[in-house]
N, C-alpha and C positions, 0 to 999 in steps of 0.2 A: 853183353848187354850194357847200354850206356847209362848206367846209374851208379850212384855212390855205393861202394861196398866196404863195410867196416869190419875190422877184427875187434870185437868188443871185449874189454877186460871184464872177467867174471867178478873180481873183487868189488866192483862198484855198484852193482845193481841187483835188484830182485829178479826172480825168474818165474815164468809161467809154470815151471815144473814144481814150484814150491807150494805145498799145501797151505791152506788157510791156517794162520797162527792165532791162537787164543791167548793173549797176554794178560795175565792177572795183575802184573806190576805196572806202575806208571814210570814214565821216563825219569822223573825225579829220583826214583829209587836207585837208579844206576849211576847217578852223577859222580859219586866218590870213586867208584871203580873205573869209570870212563876217564876221569881226570888223571888218575895215576897211569893208566895205559897210554893216554895221549902224551903225558910227560915223558914216559920212557920210550916213546916212538913205536909202540906196539900197534896202535891204530892211528888213523889219520887225525890230524889236528882240525879244529874248526868247531862251529857251533853245534851243540848237542842235538838240536832239532834236525840237523842235516845228516845225522848218523843212522837214521831209519831204524831206531832201536826196537820198534814194535814189529818190524818185518823179519822174515826168516833170513838165515845166513847159509850160503851154499858151501859145499865141501871144500872147494878150492880156497875160498877166502878163510874159512875156519882153520884149515891147515896152515896157511900163511901166518895168521895171527898167533896160533899156538907156537910155531917155530920162532917167531919174533919175540915171544913173551919170555924166553929164557936165553941168557947169554951163551950157554953151552952149545947152542946150535949155530952161532954166528960164523965160526970158522968153516964149518961144513958148507953153509950156504954160500959163502964167498968162493970157496974152492969149486963147488959145483957150477955156480953161475959163470965162472971164468972159463970153464971147459965142460960144456954139456955133452953127455953121451949122445951119439948120433941116433941110437934106437930108443924108442920109448918103452917104458915098463908096462904101459897099459895101451890098449887098442884105441882109446878115445882121448889120449893126451898127446897133443902136438908139442914136440920138443922146442918149438919156437914160441910157445905161449908164455905169458908172463908168469904163470904159476908152475911151469914145468920144473924149475929148480926146487921148489918147495915139495913137489911130488917126489923127486929123487931123494931128497934128504929125509922126507917123511917115511918113505919106504925103507931106506937104509937104517933108519932109527926105529923101525918096527912100529910106527904109529898107524900106518895104513896097510891094508892087505889087498883091497880090490875085490872084484866079484869073480865067480867061477868062469864066466864067459870072457875073462881077460880085460874087462873094462873097469874104470874107476868112477865114472859118472860125476865128474867134478861140478857140474852145474846143478846137481840135485840138492835139495834142502837137507841140512843136517838134523837128524832126530836127536832126542834127548839121550838115548843110549849110545848112539854113535859119538856124540860129543863127549860123553862121559868116558868112553873107551879111549879116544884119542888123547884127551887131557890127562887122564891118569897114567897112561903109558908114557907121555912126554915127561912126567915127573919121576919116572922109574918106580912107580908104586906097584907093589905086589898085591893084586886084587884077588888072588886065589884063596888066600887064607883069612880074608876079612870076614868077621862075623856078619850074618845077615842083618840088614837094617832096612827099615822102610819108615816113611813119615807122611804127614799130611802134605808137606811141601814137595816131596818127591816120592811118588808111589813106586815101589819095587816089587819084583816077583822072584820067588825062589826057583832055583834050578835052571835059570836062563844064562846065555852066554855073557850077558851084561850085568848079572846080579852083583858080582863083586865090585864092579866099577861104580854102580849106583850106591852101594853100601858104603864105599869109601868116601864118596862125595858127601854123604850124610855125616859120616864120622868126622870129616874135616871141616864141618860147618860151612861147606861151599855153596849151599843153596839159600837163596834169599827167602826169608819168611814170607809166606803168602804166595809163593810161586805156583803151587798146584801143578807140578810137572808130572808126567807119566811117560812110560815107554811108548814109542810110536808117534809121539807129538813132535812136530817141527819146532825146533828151538828158536826163539827170537834172538836177534842180534844182542839186545840188551841183556837177556838172561845168559847168553853165551859169554859175553864180555865179563859179566859179573861173576860167573862161576870160575872162569879162568883167573881173574884177579884175586878171588878169594883163595884159590889154590896157590897162587904166587905168594900171597901173604902167609899162608900156612907153612910154606917152605922158606920163608924169610927172604924173598927176592926183592920186595919193594919196601918203601918207606911211607910215612903218612902223606896223604894227598895234598898237593900244593894248589895255589890258584893258577889256572892255565891261561897263558896269553899267547897269541900267535903273532909272530913278527916275520915279515917277508925277509928273505935273505938276499945277499948279493949274488948275481948270476952272470955267467959269461957263456958264449956259444961259439961253435966253430961253423964257419960258412960265410954267407954274405951278411955281415953283422955291422952294427953301429959301435963306435968306440965309447958311447955314453954308458955310464953305469947306472944301475937301478937306484932311484932315490927312495928315501924313507917315505912310507905311505902315511899321509896325514889327512885329517878331515879339514877341508878348506871350503871357501865360498868362491869358486871360480866361475865368474859370469859367462866367460866364453864357452866353458864346458857345459854349463847348464842348458844351453840351447839344444843339447843332445839328450836331455832327460826325457824319459818316456812315461806315459801313464800306464803302460803295460807292466805286469809284475816282473817280466824278464825280457829284455830287448837289447839289440846290438845296433850300433851305428858305426859305419866306416866312412867318414867324410871324403877321404881321398879317392874313393871309387864310387861315390854317390849313393851309398847305402845308408838309410836312416830309419830308425824305429822298426827294425826287423824283429819279428817275433822269434824268441828262442824257447824251445820246448824240450824237456827231458822225457825220453821214451819210457812208457810203462813197461815195455818188454825190451830190454837191451841185450838179450841173448840171441835173438833171431834177426836175420836180415830184414824180414818183413816188419818186425817191431821197430828196428832202428830207422828204416826208410819211411814208414807210414806217416810220421810226423812232418816230413819235409814238404808236404803239400801246403802247409801253413807257414813255412819259413825255414828255419834251420834248427838243427838238433844240438843237444848238450850231453856231455859225458863227464864223468869224474867229479872233481870238487866244484864247489860254487865260489863265485867271487868273494874275496875277503877271508877265505879259509886257509890261505897259506900254502896251497898245493896246486896241482895242474888242473886248469879249466880248459876243456876242449869244446869247440863249437864246429860242427861239420855241416856241409851243405852240398847241393848239386853244382856241377859246372856245365852239365849237359843232361839231356834226357831223351826219351823216345818221342818220335813225331806226334804220337797220339796223346802224349801227356800234356794236357793244357794248363797245368799249374803254372802260375806266373813265377814260381820259384825254382823251376828246373835249371835255370842258368844263373842263379843268384851269385855264385862264386866264379863265374866265367872269367872275370877280369881280376881275380885275386892276385895275379902276378904283378899288377900295376900298383899295388900298395907299396908305398915308399918306406924305406928304412928311416926310422926317426919319427914317422907320422904317428898319429894317435888313434886309438880305438876306444869306444865308449860303451859300457854295459850298464844298463839300469837294472838293479836287483835289490829287492827288499828296502825300498825307500832311499837308496843311495845311487850315485853315479860313480862307477869305477872306471878310472882312466888308465889306459895301458899304452906304453910306447913300444913301437915295433923295433925289434932288435935283430931279427933273423928271418930270411926267406930261403927255402930250399926245396928241392925235388927229391923224393925218395922212391924206391921200388914199391910196388903194390904189396909185396909180401913182407915188407919191413914192419915188424910188430913192436919195435922198441918204443914207439910213441905211446903204446898202450900199456906199458909197464909202469909200476910205481916209480915215482920220482921224488927224491928227498931234497932237491935243490931249491925249494922255495916256490912261491906262487908264480905262475906264468899262464898266459892265455895262448892257446894254440888253435889256429884256424886250419881246417883240413878239408880237402876236396880231391876228387879224381882229376888226373892230369895226363896228357893235355886234354883240352875240351874234345868231346866226342870219343874219348878213349878211357880205358880203365887200367892201362899198363903201368901208370905211376901215380903218385900222390903229391900234391903241392901243399906245403905247410908254411904258415906264417906264425912266428913266435913273438910274443910281446910280454913285457913285464909291467907290474903296477907302479904308477908314479903318484897318483892322487886318489882320494876318496872324497866325494862331495855329498854331504848330507842334504837331502831335499827337505825344504821347510814346508 
């Protein structure tokens, strides 16, 4: 089928499989814990409003965050990532997925067990009791001998498989006052991050929270690249770039191939092909970080489509290969124009999932489409780095 097909990273987005989350805490309640986790590289850097703290967190991302929260797992993660076992531990985990190394280490460390049917269900929402079990296991806590505890902030039940884990979280003061959590409830990202950070503090892993700033890093790439290095990002008043400013909340302009003021939309459902593709009738899609957050920003779109698809965007990236190294791309987002310089163009196999894995090399913009036109056998990618940020007056 001649449409864009994406391998979507689970860590970045919410899922239709996640039950409704009732969050009693406000985003401000999590700021201290979030700041420390960002400082230590446990979670992505960036503005707190983009961390979706009131939404649920799936099992794959929860496991990743838990393993990154403690230095003792670093060596195992590096070893496993360098040489992944060919066979998966679970029927629904692809060994090529970004989260597969975390699953391997999590299983070996006895943090996860899976289901009787051999599945892990990595896209499912983490419940209060599941999070408690994984977190307490990761710190080597013995939950079997913990006296029973319950509280208004975390309701517990006696005689359950999770009773000891919940009791231990209460004993460690790991629950934010006013949380009103109970077994079976899908845990919000904010509550999950806060509980994990409180446990780190109880075990002496962190220090007081600093002020968090995000600085783009120098980057280099292999392939068809420019010799130019990434400049420091500054807020400037560039009249030439302002002509590409948009009144839309999120828009892309690529002057070198005649694309201006193209609507960019983040999918509500980034787990399914239908969810990822449905927004392309209005322009192009967005995944991962947002401009200015210091991490990978992906924008994807069609290079071709079915004859009966009358959307004017079915071929929007058909000439993406004509974008020149050194040329500029412009994104309008949150009252600013973010200017990126093209550093690399390359073609990768359709099965290459490396582009969807976490990247700690600093901020970059990645354009992504099926290739060649009228085929889905490969993918064409254009990578650019930030050089300017223009504040709109």
